[in-house]
py3Dmol code that shows the C-alpha trace and the ligand (Angstrom):
import py3Dmol

protein = """\
ATOM      1  CA  MET A   1       0.030   0.024  -0.061  1.00  0.00           C
ATOM      2  CA  GLY A   2       2.735   2.424   1.149  1.00  0.00           C
ATOM      3  CA  GLY A   3       4.254   2.666  -2.304  1.00  0.00           C
ATOM      4  CA  LEU A   4       0.974   3.747  -3.844  1.00  0.00           C
ATOM      5  CA  GLU A   5       0.370   6.637  -1.523  1.00  0.00           C
ATOM      6  CA  ARG A   6       1.110  10.033  -2.897  1.00  0.00           C
ATOM      7  CA  GLU A   7       1.196  13.553  -1.649  1.00  0.00           C
ATOM      8  CA  PRO A   8      -2.242  14.824  -2.873  1.00  0.00           C
ATOM      9  CA  THR A   9      -2.201  17.256  -5.733  1.00  0.00           C
ATOM     10  CA  ARG A  10      -4.940  19.669  -6.587  1.00  0.00           C
ATOM     11  CA  ALA A  11      -7.301  18.378  -9.254  1.00  0.00           C
ATOM     12  CA  ARG A  12      -6.353  19.437 -12.755  1.00  0.00           C
ATOM     13  CA  GLY A  13      -8.423  22.261 -14.154  1.00  0.00           C
ATOM     14  CA  ALA A  14      -9.709  23.416 -10.855  1.00  0.00           C
ATOM     15  CA  GLY A  15      -9.992  27.209 -10.400  1.00  0.00           C
ATOM     16  CA  PRO A  16      -8.109  29.377  -7.987  1.00  0.00           C
ATOM     17  CA  GLY A  17      -9.048  29.046  -4.330  1.00  0.00           C
ATOM     18  CA  PHE A  18      -8.141  29.859  -0.819  1.00  0.00           C
ATOM     19  CA  LYS A  19      -6.394  28.077   2.026  1.00  0.00           C
ATOM     20  CA  VAL A  20      -8.672  27.418   4.880  1.00  0.00           C
ATOM     21  CA  ALA A  21      -7.904  25.873   8.314  1.00  0.00           C
ATOM     22  CA  VAL A  22     -10.465  24.405  10.755  1.00  0.00           C
ATOM     23  CA  LEU A  23      -9.198  24.150  14.326  1.00  0.00           C
ATOM     24  CA  GLY A  24     -11.221  21.668  16.294  1.00  0.00           C
ATOM     25  CA  ALA A  25     -12.046  19.856  13.095  1.00  0.00           C
ATOM     26  CA  ALA A  26     -12.883  16.409  14.616  1.00  0.00           C
ATOM     27  CA  GLY A  27     -15.698  17.860  16.826  1.00  0.00           C
ATOM     28  CA  GLY A  28     -19.425  17.977  16.586  1.00  0.00           C
ATOM     29  CA  ILE A  29     -19.291  21.281  14.647  1.00  0.00           C
ATOM     30  CA  GLY A  30     -15.787  20.686  13.177  1.00  0.00           C
ATOM     31  CA  GLN A  31     -16.710  17.535  11.148  1.00  0.00           C
ATOM     32  CA  PRO A  32     -19.834  18.852   9.279  1.00  0.00           C
ATOM     33  CA  LEU A  33     -18.147  22.236   8.834  1.00  0.00           C
ATOM     34  CA  SER A  34     -15.075  20.590   7.376  1.00  0.00           C
ATOM     35  CA  LEU A  35     -17.321  18.659   4.902  1.00  0.00           C
ATOM     36  CA  LEU A  36     -19.035  21.853   3.842  1.00  0.00           C
ATOM     37  CA  MET A  37     -15.713  23.633   3.302  1.00  0.00           C
ATOM     38  CA  LYS A  38     -14.389  20.610   1.426  1.00  0.00           C
ATOM     39  CA  MET A  39     -17.370  21.006  -0.857  1.00  0.00           C
ATOM     40  CA  HIS A  40     -16.785  24.696  -1.464  1.00  0.00           C
ATOM     41  CA  PRO A  41     -15.419  25.788  -4.862  1.00  0.00           C
ATOM     42  CA  LEU A  42     -13.454  28.699  -3.326  1.00  0.00           C
ATOM     43  CA  VAL A  43     -11.426  26.343  -1.096  1.00  0.00           C
ATOM     44  CA  SER A  44      -8.314  24.931  -2.723  1.00  0.00           C
ATOM     45  CA  THR A  45      -6.591  23.582   0.486  1.00  0.00           C
ATOM     46  CA  LEU A  46      -8.215  22.519   3.657  1.00  0.00           C
ATOM     47  CA  HIS A  47      -6.164  21.939   6.800  1.00  0.00           C
ATOM     48  CA  LEU A  48      -7.944  20.162   9.647  1.00  0.00           C
ATOM     49  CA  TYR A  49      -6.407  20.447  13.138  1.00  0.00           C
ATOM     50  CA  ASP A  50      -7.523  18.853  16.309  1.00  0.00           C
ATOM     51  CA  VAL A  51      -6.015  17.178  19.417  1.00  0.00           C
ATOM     52  CA  PHE A  52      -8.061  14.048  18.648  1.00  0.00           C
ATOM     53  CA  ASN A  53      -8.975  11.905  15.629  1.00  0.00           C
ATOM     54  CA  THR A  54      -7.890  14.154  12.794  1.00  0.00           C
ATOM     55  CA  PRO A  55      -6.337  11.289  10.765  1.00  0.00           C
ATOM     56  CA  GLY A  56      -9.687   9.525  10.729  1.00  0.00           C
ATOM     57  CA  VAL A  57     -11.615  12.661   9.705  1.00  0.00           C
ATOM     58  CA  VAL A  58      -9.100  13.384   6.985  1.00  0.00           C
ATOM     59  CA  ALA A  59      -9.081   9.803   5.637  1.00  0.00           C
ATOM     60  CA  ASP A  60     -12.852   9.981   5.404  1.00  0.00           C
ATOM     61  CA  LEU A  61     -13.196  13.472   3.882  1.00  0.00           C
ATOM     62  CA  SER A  62     -10.317  12.866   1.391  1.00  0.00           C
ATOM     63  CA  HIS A  63     -12.443  10.350  -0.442  1.00  0.00           C
ATOM     64  CA  THR A  64     -15.027  12.916  -1.484  1.00  0.00           C
ATOM     65  CA  ASN A  65     -14.427  13.836  -5.077  1.00  0.00           C
ATOM     66  CA  THR A  66     -14.236  17.618  -4.715  1.00  0.00           C
ATOM     67  CA  SER A  67     -11.152  19.531  -5.801  1.00  0.00           C
ATOM     68  CA  ALA A  68     -10.015  20.865  -2.417  1.00  0.00           C
ATOM     69  CA  VAL A  69      -6.998  19.125  -1.033  1.00  0.00           C
ATOM     70  CA  VAL A  70      -7.435  18.062   2.637  1.00  0.00           C
ATOM     71  CA  ARG A  71      -4.573  17.510   5.129  1.00  0.00           C
ATOM     72  CA  GLY A  72      -4.731  16.641   8.747  1.00  0.00           C
ATOM     73  CA  PHE A  73      -2.725  17.863  11.803  1.00  0.00           C
ATOM     74  CA  LEU A  74      -2.839  16.293  15.192  1.00  0.00           C
ATOM     75  CA  GLY A  75      -1.790  17.859  18.470  1.00  0.00           C
ATOM     76  CA  ASN A  76       0.083  21.047  19.545  1.00  0.00           C
ATOM     77  CA  ASP A  77       3.376  20.112  17.707  1.00  0.00           C
ATOM     78  CA  GLN A  78       1.506  20.285  14.399  1.00  0.00           C
ATOM     79  CA  LEU A  79      -0.279  23.536  14.954  1.00  0.00           C
ATOM     80  CA  GLY A  80       2.345  25.628  13.107  1.00  0.00           C
ATOM     81  CA  PRO A  81       2.245  23.562   9.897  1.00  0.00           C
ATOM     82  CA  ALA A  82      -1.566  23.479  10.137  1.00  0.00           C
ATOM     83  CA  LEU A  83      -1.598  27.285  10.126  1.00  0.00           C
ATOM     84  CA  ASP A  84       1.251  28.180   7.751  1.00  0.00           C
ATOM     85  CA  GLY A  85       0.006  30.326   4.833  1.00  0.00           C
ATOM     86  CA  MET A  86      -3.713  30.139   5.684  1.00  0.00           C
ATOM     87  CA  ASP A  87      -6.129  32.763   4.317  1.00  0.00           C
ATOM     88  CA  LEU A  88      -9.007  31.943   6.679  1.00  0.00           C
ATOM     89  CA  VAL A  89      -8.949  30.201  10.101  1.00  0.00           C
ATOM     90  CA  ILE A  90     -12.191  28.951  11.531  1.00  0.00           C
ATOM     91  CA  ILE A  91     -12.132  27.965  15.237  1.00  0.00           C
ATOM     92  CA  PRO A  92     -14.776  25.622  16.704  1.00  0.00           C
ATOM     93  CA  ALA A  93     -12.374  24.052  19.215  1.00  0.00           C
ATOM     94  CA  GLY A  94     -13.401  23.589  22.820  1.00  0.00           C
ATOM     95  CA  VAL A  95     -16.101  22.119  24.995  1.00  0.00           C
ATOM     96  CA  PRO A  96     -19.777  22.607  24.322  1.00  0.00           C
ATOM     97  CA  ARG A  97     -22.574  23.251  26.926  1.00  0.00           C
ATOM     98  CA  LYS A  98     -24.500  20.579  28.720  1.00  0.00           C
ATOM     99  CA  PRO A  99     -28.066  21.137  30.171  1.00  0.00           C
ATOM    100  CA  GLY A 100     -27.993  23.774  32.934  1.00  0.00           C
ATOM    101  CA  MET A 101     -24.784  25.373  31.783  1.00  0.00           C
ATOM    102  CA  THR A 102     -24.464  28.905  30.456  1.00  0.00           C
ATOM    103  CA  ARG A 103     -21.931  29.773  27.765  1.00  0.00           C
ATOM    104  CA  ASP A 104     -19.922  31.473  30.506  1.00  0.00           C
ATOM    105  CA  ASP A 105     -19.577  28.193  32.367  1.00  0.00           C
ATOM    106  CA  LEU A 106     -17.291  27.119  29.442  1.00  0.00           C
ATOM    107  CA  PHE A 107     -14.900  30.000  30.051  1.00  0.00           C
ATOM    108  CA  ASN A 108     -12.224  28.306  32.079  1.00  0.00           C
ATOM    109  CA  ILE A 109     -11.528  25.571  29.530  1.00  0.00           C
ATOM    110  CA  ASN A 110     -12.203  27.383  26.216  1.00  0.00           C
ATOM    111  CA  ALA A 111     -10.360  30.549  27.141  1.00  0.00           C
ATOM    112  CA  GLY A 112      -7.083  28.645  27.376  1.00  0.00           C
ATOM    113  CA  ILE A 113      -7.735  26.757  24.195  1.00  0.00           C
ATOM    114  CA  VAL A 114      -8.471  29.876  22.154  1.00  0.00           C
ATOM    115  CA  ARG A 115      -5.393  31.693  23.642  1.00  0.00           C
ATOM    116  CA  THR A 116      -3.158  28.870  22.528  1.00  0.00           C
ATOM    117  CA  LEU A 117      -4.625  28.626  19.043  1.00  0.00           C
ATOM    118  CA  ILE A 118      -4.548  32.424  18.477  1.00  0.00           C
ATOM    119  CA  GLU A 119      -0.842  32.381  19.650  1.00  0.00           C
ATOM    120  CA  GLY A 120      -0.356  29.994  16.705  1.00  0.00           C
ATOM    121  CA  VAL A 121      -2.316  32.178  14.280  1.00  0.00           C
ATOM    122  CA  ALA A 122      -0.198  35.256  15.416  1.00  0.00           C
ATOM    123  CA  LYS A 123       2.982  33.410  14.638  1.00  0.00           C
ATOM    124  CA  HIS A 124       2.064  31.454  11.467  1.00  0.00           C
ATOM    125  CA  CYS A 125      -0.639  33.363   9.523  1.00  0.00           C
ATOM    126  CA  PRO A 126      -1.100  36.781  11.144  1.00  0.00           C
ATOM    127  CA  ARG A 127      -2.886  38.134   8.053  1.00  0.00           C
ATOM    128  CA  ALA A 128      -5.508  35.520   7.912  1.00  0.00           C
ATOM    129  CA  PHE A 129      -9.200  36.261   8.514  1.00  0.00           C
ATOM    130  CA  ILE A 130     -10.089  34.666  11.880  1.00  0.00           C
ATOM    131  CA  ASN A 131     -13.655  33.294  12.559  1.00  0.00           C
ATOM    132  CA  ILE A 132     -14.143  32.482  16.217  1.00  0.00           C
ATOM    133  CA  ILE A 133     -16.936  29.988  17.152  1.00  0.00           C
ATOM    134  CA  SER A 134     -15.642  28.749  20.473  1.00  0.00           C
ATOM    135  CA  ASN A 135     -17.860  29.924  23.368  1.00  0.00           C
ATOM    136  CA  PRO A 136     -18.287  32.143  25.228  1.00  0.00           C
ATOM    137  CA  VAL A 137     -17.814  34.250  22.046  1.00  0.00           C
ATOM    138  CA  ASN A 138     -18.475  37.474  24.025  1.00  0.00           C
ATOM    139  CA  SER A 139     -15.142  36.692  25.855  1.00  0.00           C
ATOM    140  CA  THR A 140     -13.179  34.598  23.391  1.00  0.00           C
ATOM    141  CA  VAL A 141     -13.055  37.355  20.773  1.00  0.00           C
ATOM    142  CA  PRO A 142     -11.545  39.851  23.239  1.00  0.00           C
ATOM    143  CA  ILE A 143      -9.139  37.136  24.274  1.00  0.00           C
ATOM    144  CA  ALA A 144      -8.035  36.646  20.700  1.00  0.00           C
ATOM    145  CA  ALA A 145      -7.656  40.451  20.247  1.00  0.00           C
ATOM    146  CA  GLU A 146      -5.444  40.774  23.345  1.00  0.00           C
ATOM    147  CA  VAL A 147      -3.254  37.761  22.274  1.00  0.00           C
ATOM    148  CA  LEU A 148      -2.786  39.313  18.767  1.00  0.00           C
ATOM    149  CA  LYS A 149      -2.084  42.745  20.325  1.00  0.00           C
ATOM    150  CA  MET A 150       0.627  41.210  22.552  1.00  0.00           C
ATOM    151  CA  ALA A 151       2.206  39.547  19.468  1.00  0.00           C
ATOM    152  CA  GLY A 152       2.059  43.014  17.683  1.00  0.00           C
ATOM    153  CA  VAL A 153      -0.115  41.687  14.846  1.00  0.00           C
ATOM    154  CA  TYR A 154      -3.586  42.745  15.781  1.00  0.00           C
ATOM    155  CA  ASP A 155      -5.743  43.841  12.827  1.00  0.00           C
ATOM    156  CA  PRO A 156      -9.280  44.437  14.117  1.00  0.00           C
ATOM    157  CA  LYS A 157     -10.547  44.263  10.600  1.00  0.00           C
ATOM    158  CA  ARG A 158      -9.699  40.536  10.316  1.00  0.00           C
ATOM    159  CA  LEU A 159     -11.056  39.249  13.557  1.00  0.00           C
ATOM    160  CA  PHE A 160     -14.728  38.050  13.574  1.00  0.00           C
ATOM    161  CA  GLY A 161     -16.831  36.463  16.301  1.00  0.00           C
ATOM    162  CA  VAL A 162     -19.339  34.259  14.506  1.00  0.00           C
ATOM    163  CA  THR A 163     -22.882  35.121  15.450  1.00  0.00           C
ATOM    164  CA  THR A 164     -24.371  33.901  12.177  1.00  0.00           C
ATOM    165  CA  LEU A 165     -26.298  31.135  13.925  1.00  0.00           C
ATOM    166  CA  ASP A 166     -28.353  33.781  15.759  1.00  0.00           C
ATOM    167  CA  VAL A 167     -29.222  35.314  12.427  1.00  0.00           C
ATOM    168  CA  VAL A 168     -29.939  31.995  10.846  1.00  0.00           C
ATOM    169  CA  ARG A 169     -32.272  31.145  13.799  1.00  0.00           C
ATOM    170  CA  ALA A 170     -33.902  34.627  13.653  1.00  0.00           C
ATOM    171  CA  ASN A 171     -34.605  34.363   9.922  1.00  0.00           C
ATOM    172  CA  THR A 172     -36.012  30.758  10.418  1.00  0.00           C
ATOM    173  CA  PHE A 173     -38.333  31.610  13.327  1.00  0.00           C
ATOM    174  CA  VAL A 174     -39.516  34.903  11.866  1.00  0.00           C
ATOM    175  CA  ALA A 175     -40.258  33.139   8.569  1.00  0.00           C
ATOM    176  CA  GLU A 176     -42.452  30.654  10.417  1.00  0.00           C
ATOM    177  CA  VAL A 177     -44.419  33.526  11.999  1.00  0.00           C
ATOM    178  CA  ILE A 178     -44.921  35.552   8.895  1.00  0.00           C
ATOM    179  CA  GLY A 179     -45.312  32.549   6.623  1.00  0.00           C
ATOM    180  CA  VAL A 180     -42.593  33.181   3.939  1.00  0.00           C
ATOM    181  CA  ASP A 181     -39.521  31.354   2.677  1.00  0.00           C
ATOM    182  CA  PRO A 182     -36.742  31.748   5.386  1.00  0.00           C
ATOM    183  CA  LYS A 183     -34.314  32.612   2.584  1.00  0.00           C
ATOM    184  CA  ALA A 184     -36.227  35.778   1.898  1.00  0.00           C
ATOM    185  CA  VAL A 185     -36.088  37.013   5.506  1.00  0.00           C
ATOM    186  CA  ASP A 186     -33.319  39.279   6.932  1.00  0.00           C
ATOM    187  CA  VAL A 187     -33.323  40.031  10.603  1.00  0.00           C
ATOM    188  CA  PRO A 188     -30.356  42.043  11.980  1.00  0.00           C
ATOM    189  CA  VAL A 189     -29.145  40.503  15.253  1.00  0.00           C
ATOM    190  CA  VAL A 190     -26.864  42.797  17.333  1.00  0.00           C
ATOM    191  CA  GLY A 191     -25.082  42.826  20.660  1.00  0.00           C
ATOM    192  CA  GLY A 192     -23.297  39.630  21.559  1.00  0.00           C
ATOM    193  CA  HIS A 193     -23.761  35.871  21.487  1.00  0.00           C
ATOM    194  CA  ALA A 194     -25.260  34.710  24.860  1.00  0.00           C
ATOM    195  CA  GLY A 195     -28.709  35.031  26.312  1.00  0.00           C
ATOM    196  CA  ILE A 196     -30.028  38.609  26.564  1.00  0.00           C
ATOM    197  CA  THR A 197     -26.925  39.962  24.782  1.00  0.00           C
ATOM    198  CA  ILE A 198     -28.426  38.536  21.606  1.00  0.00           C
ATOM    199  CA  LEU A 199     -30.717  41.245  20.411  1.00  0.00           C
ATOM    200  CA  PRO A 200     -32.787  40.707  17.279  1.00  0.00           C
ATOM    201  CA  ILE A 201     -33.941  44.039  15.742  1.00  0.00           C
ATOM    202  CA  LEU A 202     -37.333  42.885  14.636  1.00  0.00           C
ATOM    203  CA  SER A 203     -38.441  46.388  13.709  1.00  0.00           C
ATOM    204  CA  GLN A 204     -35.929  46.324  10.873  1.00  0.00           C
ATOM    205  CA  VAL A 205     -36.952  42.964   9.427  1.00  0.00           C
ATOM    206  CA  LYS A 206     -37.052  42.434   5.685  1.00  0.00           C
ATOM    207  CA  PRO A 207     -39.567  42.015   4.304  1.00  0.00           C
ATOM    208  CA  GLN A 208     -41.223  44.643   6.426  1.00  0.00           C
ATOM    209  CA  PHE A 209     -43.680  43.253   8.909  1.00  0.00           C
ATOM    210  CA  SER A 210     -45.524  44.647  11.907  1.00  0.00           C
ATOM    211  CA  PHE A 211     -45.356  42.138  14.751  1.00  0.00           C
ATOM    212  CA  THR A 212     -47.726  42.194  17.686  1.00  0.00           C
ATOM    213  CA  ASP A 213     -46.213  42.665  21.131  1.00  0.00           C
ATOM    214  CA  LYS A 214     -46.880  39.014  21.800  1.00  0.00           C
ATOM    215  CA  GLU A 215     -45.019  37.941  18.593  1.00  0.00           C
ATOM    216  CA  VAL A 216     -42.076  40.161  19.503  1.00  0.00           C
ATOM    217  CA  ALA A 217     -41.799  38.672  22.984  1.00  0.00           C
ATOM    218  CA  TYR A 218     -42.099  35.116  21.648  1.00  0.00           C
ATOM    219  CA  LEU A 219     -39.621  35.629  18.818  1.00  0.00           C
ATOM    220  CA  THR A 220     -37.031  37.565  20.939  1.00  0.00           C
ATOM    221  CA  ASN A 221     -37.178  34.864  23.644  1.00  0.00           C
ATOM    222  CA  ARG A 222     -36.852  32.010  21.166  1.00  0.00           C
ATOM    223  CA  ILE A 223     -33.887  33.636  19.296  1.00  0.00           C
ATOM    224  CA  GLN A 224     -32.070  34.412  22.594  1.00  0.00           C
ATOM    225  CA  ASN A 225     -32.622  30.851  23.881  1.00  0.00           C
ATOM    226  CA  GLY A 226     -32.300  28.892  20.659  1.00  0.00           C
ATOM    227  CA  GLY A 227     -28.976  27.474  21.754  1.00  0.00           C
ATOM    228  CA  THR A 228     -30.531  26.286  24.976  1.00  0.00           C
ATOM    229  CA  GLU A 229     -33.454  24.706  23.121  1.00  0.00           C
ATOM    230  CA  VAL A 230     -30.850  22.432  21.296  1.00  0.00           C
ATOM    231  CA  VAL A 231     -28.789  21.764  24.441  1.00  0.00           C
ATOM    232  CA  GLU A 232     -31.896  20.568  26.254  1.00  0.00           C
ATOM    233  CA  ALA A 233     -33.134  18.469  23.325  1.00  0.00           C
ATOM    234  CA  LYS A 234     -29.721  16.810  23.067  1.00  0.00           C
ATOM    235  CA  ALA A 235     -29.874  16.100  26.879  1.00  0.00           C
ATOM    236  CA  GLY A 236     -26.208  15.994  27.669  1.00  0.00           C
ATOM    237  CA  ALA A 237     -24.934  15.048  24.155  1.00  0.00           C
ATOM    238  CA  GLY A 238     -23.696  18.529  23.324  1.00  0.00           C
ATOM    239  CA  SER A 239     -25.029  21.794  21.768  1.00  0.00           C
ATOM    240  CA  ALA A 240     -25.888  22.916  18.274  1.00  0.00           C
ATOM    241  CA  THR A 241     -23.528  21.299  15.653  1.00  0.00           C
ATOM    242  CA  LEU A 242     -25.339  20.943  12.408  1.00  0.00           C
ATOM    243  CA  SER A 243     -27.036  24.294  12.318  1.00  0.00           C
ATOM    244  CA  MET A 244     -23.789  25.783  13.623  1.00  0.00           C
ATOM    245  CA  ALA A 245     -21.746  24.111  10.882  1.00  0.00           C
ATOM    246  CA  TYR A 246     -24.220  25.502   8.344  1.00  0.00           C
ATOM    247  CA  ALA A 247     -24.019  28.993   9.847  1.00  0.00           C
ATOM    248  CA  ALA A 248     -20.174  28.869  10.057  1.00  0.00           C
ATOM    249  CA  ALA A 249     -19.948  27.720   6.421  1.00  0.00           C
ATOM    250  CA  LYS A 250     -22.210  30.521   5.382  1.00  0.00           C
ATOM    251  CA  PHE A 251     -20.095  33.079   7.214  1.00  0.00           C
ATOM    252  CA  GLY A 252     -16.862  31.387   6.005  1.00  0.00           C
ATOM    253  CA  GLU A 253     -18.131  31.601   2.432  1.00  0.00           C
ATOM    254  CA  SER A 254     -18.840  35.362   2.865  1.00  0.00           C
ATOM    255  CA  CYS A 255     -15.252  35.850   4.007  1.00  0.00           C
ATOM    256  CA  LEU A 256     -13.878  33.918   0.973  1.00  0.00           C
ATOM    257  CA  ARG A 257     -16.099  35.841  -1.422  1.00  0.00           C
ATOM    258  CA  ALA A 258     -14.862  39.132   0.145  1.00  0.00           C
ATOM    259  CA  LEU A 259     -11.257  37.914  -0.033  1.00  0.00           C
ATOM    260  CA  GLN A 260     -11.807  37.265  -3.707  1.00  0.00           C
ATOM    261  CA  GLY A 261     -12.813  40.888  -4.199  1.00  0.00           C
ATOM    262  CA  GLU A 262     -16.631  40.511  -4.465  1.00  0.00           C
ATOM    263  CA  ALA A 263     -18.321  43.791  -3.466  1.00  0.00           C
ATOM    264  CA  GLY A 264     -21.266  44.259  -1.085  1.00  0.00           C
ATOM    265  CA  ILE A 265     -20.689  41.384   1.234  1.00  0.00           C
ATOM    266  CA  VAL A 266     -22.644  42.184   4.464  1.00  0.00           C
ATOM    267  CA  GLU A 267     -23.043  39.897   7.509  1.00  0.00           C
ATOM    268  CA  CYS A 268     -23.705  40.353  11.208  1.00  0.00           C
ATOM    269  CA  ALA A 269     -20.564  39.608  13.282  1.00  0.00           C
ATOM    270  CA  TYR A 270     -19.200  40.363  16.756  1.00  0.00           C
ATOM    271  CA  VAL A 271     -16.215  42.672  16.139  1.00  0.00           C
ATOM    272  CA  ASP A 272     -14.022  45.371  17.470  1.00  0.00           C
ATOM    273  CA  SER A 273     -16.439  48.291  17.183  1.00  0.00           C
ATOM    274  CA  GLU A 274     -17.303  51.889  17.946  1.00  0.00           C
ATOM    275  CA  VAL A 275     -20.950  51.565  17.377  1.00  0.00           C
ATOM    276  CA  THR A 276     -21.561  51.693  21.212  1.00  0.00           C
ATOM    277  CA  GLU A 277     -19.277  52.532  24.176  1.00  0.00           C
ATOM    278  CA  LEU A 278     -18.415  48.772  24.388  1.00  0.00           C
ATOM    279  CA  PRO A 279     -15.181  47.772  22.695  1.00  0.00           C
ATOM    280  CA  PHE A 280     -16.825  44.796  20.992  1.00  0.00           C
ATOM    281  CA  PHE A 281     -20.247  44.653  19.573  1.00  0.00           C
ATOM    282  CA  ALA A 282     -22.125  42.640  16.934  1.00  0.00           C
ATOM    283  CA  THR A 283     -23.815  44.578  14.116  1.00  0.00           C
ATOM    284  CA  LYS A 284     -23.930  44.312  10.315  1.00  0.00           C
ATOM    285  CA  VAL A 285     -20.488  44.713   8.819  1.00  0.00           C
ATOM    286  CA  ARG A 286     -19.328  45.031   5.135  1.00  0.00           C
ATOM    287  CA  ILE A 287     -16.400  42.782   4.431  1.00  0.00           C
ATOM    288  CA  GLY A 288     -13.875  43.294   1.676  1.00  0.00           C
ATOM    289  CA  ARG A 289     -10.451  41.958   0.637  1.00  0.00           C
ATOM    290  CA  ALA A 290      -8.658  43.499   3.587  1.00  0.00           C
ATOM    291  CA  GLY A 291     -11.348  42.595   6.165  1.00  0.00           C
ATOM    292  CA  ILE A 292     -14.031  44.872   7.606  1.00  0.00           C
ATOM    293  CA  GLU A 293     -14.582  47.925   5.376  1.00  0.00           C
ATOM    294  CA  GLU A 294     -17.631  49.333   7.148  1.00  0.00           C
ATOM    295  CA  ILE A 295     -19.444  48.803  10.392  1.00  0.00           C
ATOM    296  CA  PHE A 296     -23.067  49.800  10.044  1.00  0.00           C
ATOM    297  CA  PRO A 297     -24.771  51.836  12.710  1.00  0.00           C
ATOM    298  CA  LEU A 298     -27.678  50.280  14.685  1.00  0.00           C
ATOM    299  CA  GLY A 299     -30.321  52.280  12.825  1.00  0.00           C
ATOM    300  CA  PRO A 300     -33.621  53.280  14.358  1.00  0.00           C
ATOM    301  CA  LEU A 301     -34.701  51.157  17.376  1.00  0.00           C
ATOM    302  CA  ASN A 302     -38.118  50.947  18.914  1.00  0.00           C
ATOM    303  CA  HIS A 303     -38.733  51.286  22.689  1.00  0.00           C
ATOM    304  CA  TYR A 304     -38.547  47.524  23.280  1.00  0.00           C
ATOM    305  CA  GLU A 305     -35.236  47.267  21.408  1.00  0.00           C
ATOM    306  CA  ARG A 306     -33.772  50.367  23.211  1.00  0.00           C
ATOM    307  CA  GLU A 307     -34.683  48.673  26.506  1.00  0.00           C
ATOM    308  CA  GLY A 308     -33.018  45.391  25.337  1.00  0.00           C
ATOM    309  CA  MET A 309     -29.909  47.450  24.391  1.00  0.00           C
ATOM    310  CA  GLU A 310     -29.651  48.931  27.910  1.00  0.00           C
ATOM    311  CA  LYS A 311     -30.131  45.497  29.590  1.00  0.00           C
ATOM    312  CA  LEU A 312     -27.451  43.787  27.547  1.00  0.00           C
ATOM    313  CA  LYS A 313     -24.691  46.322  27.997  1.00  0.00           C
ATOM    314  CA  SER A 314     -23.565  45.457  31.527  1.00  0.00           C
ATOM    315  CA  GLU A 315     -23.502  41.740  30.857  1.00  0.00           C
ATOM    316  CA  LEU A 316     -21.529  42.211  27.602  1.00  0.00           C
ATOM    317  CA  HIS A 317     -19.191  44.651  29.339  1.00  0.00           C
ATOM    318  CA  ASP A 318     -18.372  42.110  32.070  1.00  0.00           C
ATOM    319  CA  SER A 319     -17.797  39.266  29.519  1.00  0.00           C
ATOM    320  CA  ILE A 320     -15.393  41.501  27.566  1.00  0.00           C
ATOM    321  CA  GLN A 321     -13.525  42.568  30.692  1.00  0.00           C
ATOM    322  CA  LYS A 322     -13.245  38.909  31.841  1.00  0.00           C
ATOM    323  CA  GLY A 323     -11.645  37.981  28.422  1.00  0.00           C
ATOM    324  CA  VAL A 324      -9.218  40.919  28.467  1.00  0.00           C
ATOM    325  CA  LYS A 325      -8.199  40.135  32.126  1.00  0.00           C
ATOM    326  CA  PHE A 326      -7.579  36.511  31.196  1.00  0.00           C
ATOM    327  CA  VAL A 327      -4.783  37.527  28.928  1.00  0.00           C
ATOM    328  CA  GLN A 328      -3.480  40.606  30.715  1.00  0.00           C
ATOM    329  CA  ASN A 329      -3.423  39.012  34.225  1.00  0.00           C
ATOM    330  CA  PRO A 330      -3.467  35.200  33.622  1.00  0.00           C
ATOM    331  CA  PRO A 331      -4.976  33.272  36.486  1.00  0.00           C
TER     332      PRO A 331
END
"""
ligand_1 = """\
44
NAI
P -17.078 19.110 20.545
O -16.663 18.687 21.895
O -17.945 18.168 19.728
O -15.850 19.431 19.621
C -14.837 20.274 19.994
C -13.545 19.773 19.386
O -12.469 20.597 19.857
C -13.139 18.283 19.718
O -12.938 17.571 18.633
C -11.948 18.484 20.618
O -11.018 17.417 20.438
C -11.347 19.815 20.029
N -10.400 20.477 20.885
C -10.324 20.469 22.227
N -9.235 21.160 22.616
C -8.547 21.557 21.506
C -7.357 22.166 21.309
N -6.638 22.693 22.262
N -6.979 22.417 20.049
C -7.804 21.989 19.019
N -8.902 21.343 19.132
C -9.281 21.112 20.400
O -17.830 20.632 20.590
P -18.711 21.291 19.556
O -20.089 20.943 19.688
O -18.119 21.058 18.191
O -18.584 22.886 20.012
C -17.319 23.522 19.838
C -17.397 24.911 20.435
O -18.341 25.634 19.594
C -17.972 24.985 21.867
O -17.229 25.972 22.547
C -19.432 25.477 21.639
O -19.884 26.114 22.813
C -19.221 26.372 20.534
N -20.453 26.773 19.834
C -20.576 28.011 19.339
C -21.735 28.474 18.627
C -21.795 29.823 18.090
O -22.902 30.258 17.690
N -20.714 30.610 18.001
C -22.863 27.615 18.484
C -22.578 26.231 19.006
C -21.467 25.860 19.639
"""
view = py3Dmol.view(width=600, height=400)
view.addModel(protein, "pdb")
view.setStyle({"model": 0}, {"cartoon": {"style": "trace"}})
view.addModel(ligand_1, "xyz")
view.setStyle({"model": 1}, {"stick": {}})
view.zoomTo()
view.show()
């Protein structure tokens, strides 16, 4: 067998593409996300990194007849080669929630994982777009920013906390209420990515729709607690993986299309922002070749949404500070 194995080459005739790394690739999110990225025509090279089972995932995925070349990397010693030359790094590494846990309960484990992985990014591909999925996103993104600052390579335009699942859920649940195709719905979701920090701006929904107070309360609550709905249904077997992989692939695709020079790529993301007094905030952003080109303002909010904004600020502030402190004064 050994003599027949070859270093994989890119399929002949395939178009140009980007180099993408998935860190945490053997996990519940990592595996379906890696499949979706392997299927993507804009991906030429896919590096899968994990501390567990990457050879198995790579062997499996490498048999799919799409043109992206897939390579596996296992354990900290191989983090450098996994990251060398990457254009986009997507990070779903870490532990997920179990019933009764908040995203913040994951902090102690995931904060350290994200710090180590971002140290690798700072060293091996500091110009890459970084998509952070590992929770609590409200704190892991500030952690990543601090690590990149310490390494002298922080570019706030290239660091994204992935909140796409909140938007995907909002569009789905709103479509159910107003009775249209979810693909036709666009709900901006702002703030952060945990409980009340997730604020859907239903007054700005497209297509325009006038919700009753009861519908607003139902939708806001369901969007804010969509993650918990899945955690409870999985009853100890983890949190959202398939819908998250879908959302991460959607956001990753937007990053790749922006890197390719496509104009008008707009997504909600949790980023370094001056939209509020908080240093990080999720709003719609326009992404281009060099990263974030424009951060859109919140736009007009109704009374209910203004109240939601006031409520979320202190929790989001504390989560940001917790992340910053973790790097500046390590425990
Ligand atoms: P999982 O436990 O199924 O997979 C996590 C993977 O990370 C495992 O394969 C594990 O071996 C790997 N890992 C652990 N330490 C690592 C390290 N130091 N370096 C590289 N890989 C490492 O968990 P799942 O369900 O895939 O969730 C992953 C993360 O995504 C969790 O933090 C979860 O809370 C978060 N998440 C975020 C969402 C969002 O909307 N941003 C939605 C759902 C989950």
